[in-house]
N, C-alpha and C positions, 0 to 999 in steps of 0.2 A: 526426589531432589530436595534436600534440606535447606540449602542456601538459595538465595535469590538467583535466578538465571542471569547470565551475563551476555548472552547472545540471543536476541529476540527478534523474530520476524512477525509482522502484522499483516494478515491476509484480509481481503475484503474486495467486493466489487467496486467499480468506479463510483466515487461519490459516497461510499459508506462511511468514510472518516478515518481511513488508515493512517494518513499522515498526522492528523490531529491526535489520534490515540497513540501513535508511536512517539510523538513529541511529549505527551503526558507521561508515558511509561519511562522514557529516558530521564525526564526531569525528576520523577519520583525516586528512581533508582540510582540517579547520578551517573547515567551511562551516556555515551555519545550517540546522537541520532544523525544518521545520514539519510537524507531524503533521496530515494532512488530515482525519482523523476529528474532531479537536478543532475544526476550522473548520466542519465539517458538522453535528455533533450539538449541538442546544440542549437545554435542560431537557426532561425527559420524552421524550427521543429524537426530538424534533421537529427537522426540518431548520431550520437558522438561515436567516432570510430574506436575510442579507447574505453567505451562503456564497460565491457566485460572485464577488461584489465582493472578498471577502477573498482568494480564489484569484487573481484578476487582480492585486491589489496584491502578493501574494507572488511570482508569476512575473515581475512587472515588475522585481524586484530583480536585481542583478548576479549574485548567487550564492544557491543554495538546494539543498536535498535534500528531497524529499517523496515520498509514496506516490502512485502513478498509479492512481487509482480515482475512482469516481462518473462516470457517463456524461457529465454536463454539464461536468465539470471536466477530463476527459481531453484534449479538444482544446486547451483553454487551456494545459495543462501541456506537451503535445507541441509546441505552437507555439514555445515558448521553450527546451525541453530540449535539451541537447547530448548527453546520454547517457540511454538507457533500459536499466536493469538488470532483466532478467526472471528472477525467482526461480521457475523452472519445475521444481518438485520433483515426484516421483512422488505420485500421488493418495493412496495409503495414508499416506505420511509427512505430507502436508499435512493430511489429515483427522485424523490422530492428534494433530498439533499443535493443530488447531482445537478438538478435543474436550477435550484436556488444559487448554488455555488457558481455555476456557469454564467448565469445572468448577472450576478454580482461582479464577477471578474470582468465580464465584457463591459458592463456599464461603467465601471471604475477604470477600465483599461489597465488592470493590475498587471504588472510585469511578473511573469512566473519564473522561468528558467532561461538564462542566457539571452535575455531581451525578448522572449516570446510573450505574446498576449493572446487571449482567446480570440478566435477569428470572428468575423461578423456573424450575427445570428442567422442570417439567411443561409449560411453554409450548412445549417442543420438539414436543409432540404436538398442540398446538392452533394454533400460529402458523406459517403457511406460510413466513414470512420469518424465523423463528428463525435465528440466525447459523449453526448447524450445518446446518440444512436448506438455507439459502441457499448455504453453501459447497459442499455436494454438488451442488445444482442448477446452479451456475454454474462448476463446476470446469474446464470445457473452453472457456469463452468467450475466453480470451486467445489461444487457438490461431488465432482469426480476427482479433481486435482488434489484436494486435501487428503482424502483417504488413501489415494495412491502414493502420495508423498510420505504419509505416516507409515505405510507398509514398507516402503523402501528405506525409511530412516526410523527404525523403531525406538531409537534413543530420544527422538524429538517428542517433547510433551505437548499436548494440545489443550488450549483453553478456548472454548467456543462460547461467544457472547452473542445472544440473540435479541437483546434490547438495550436501550440506553441505561435502563436500570441495572441490567447485568454488568454493563461497562463500569458504572459508578461503584457498584458493590465490589467488583473484582479489583478495581484500582484502590479502593479503600483497604482491601486486604493486603496490599503490597506493603 
């Protein structure tokens, strides 16, 4: 691919920094960034019924950067993506980022999407799908999902970034 990609998906486990990296890529390349969590989460953390329709409309555009997540959305994104950037950080770094982010958001009661805020920290003990528990449980899934997606979509180019240094070097090359 000689020209810069115009449709880019950023993969990574929970807390790896997908949204931050997607925003940086979009800014560097002058592309629109759609935060996929904002399309997915409705009030009360309920999935928005129009989520997949919104994803279809977004990927139909000529250019975009988004996060590659949600099992129902991944195939739609991969079908149109030119580049998949895999933020493949070491588990301790990814989990540290996830815990720090979750604690910061909860402490500051940061509004995320559609009025949602992180739940009380005690829910870590009671909610099997608490974001930190989810991040730990799903930390290795991309090791199977990325190769399978590349096999199904051979025109998608992969950039695998295994450290923050790799991220910075790659961004500088854009």
